[in-house]
C-alpha positions, 0 to 999 in steps of 0.5 A: 500499500505504502508503494502505491502511495509513494507512486501517487506522490511521484506522479503528482509532485507538490507544486503549489496548487495541490499542496492539501492533496499532496500533504494528505497523501504524504501523511498517510505514507508517514503513518503507515511507515510509522514515521510521522512522529518526526513531524511532531517530536523535536529531535533528541540532542546528540547523545554524550560519548558515555551515554547508555545504549538506550539513549543512543538507540533512541537518538538513532531511531529518530535520526533515521526516521527523520532522514526517511521522511525528508527523502519522501518529502524532497523526492516528491516536490518540484525541483525549485522546492527542492533546492530552497529546502536542502539546507533545512535539516529536519522533515518537521522544518521542511513541512513547516516551511512548506505549510507557510509557503502554500497556507490558503484560506481553507474553511470549506475544505476543513469543514467538509473533511470534518463532516465526512469523518463524523458521518463516515460509516463503513459499507457492507462488504467493503475492505476494512483496509480500504475504509480505514485508509479512506478516513485516514486521508480525511484526518490528513485533510482536516490536519493540513487545514490546521485542525489537530485530530489526535491519534486517540480520537481517530481511533475512536472515530474509526471503531465507531465507523465499523459495521455491526459485524465488528462489534466484538472487536469494538467491545473488546477494545473498549472493555479492555481499554486498549489503546491502538496506534493507527497502524496496529489498529489497521493490522488488527482489524484486517486480521478480524475481517479475515476471521470473519470471512473464513467463518462465512 
């Protein structure tokens, strides 16, 4: 799935007019590859030479994730934008710079995306993977337009949007107070749907 979205980005590089769509697709890729945290968290300082292994591992993980996110971003913007952004070291700074450049009045986009998320319901016989990915795209559109829906709320919206056949899954998550990450939730839902299909 991630490779398909990467191809989508590559075929529709950021030029300016397509910023909202491009950012939404990019966010989806970063969530799937578990890289989105580099757009939210500041990078850790370089550990001292006597720092323990856990500190170094945390630093290395963030550094590698940041480098990969930067590659995704810079590989999918126009050449002119790449030249202007090469001196910036973090994915977060690159995205903030792009947002400032392309920020527009986007009340209607934000309104439509929020309305869609609130009303979205999974269709009968639909793939749960496609349903969740569709909702993630709309969460990204909301965020691109400066409204933050935290991950826990996104998970709750998704759980509420599922078919009745997922009632057992949803009840289990609520009763056991399971706090899913989006990627984990997607994997668990796909596994659950596979089990449901084998029982038919």
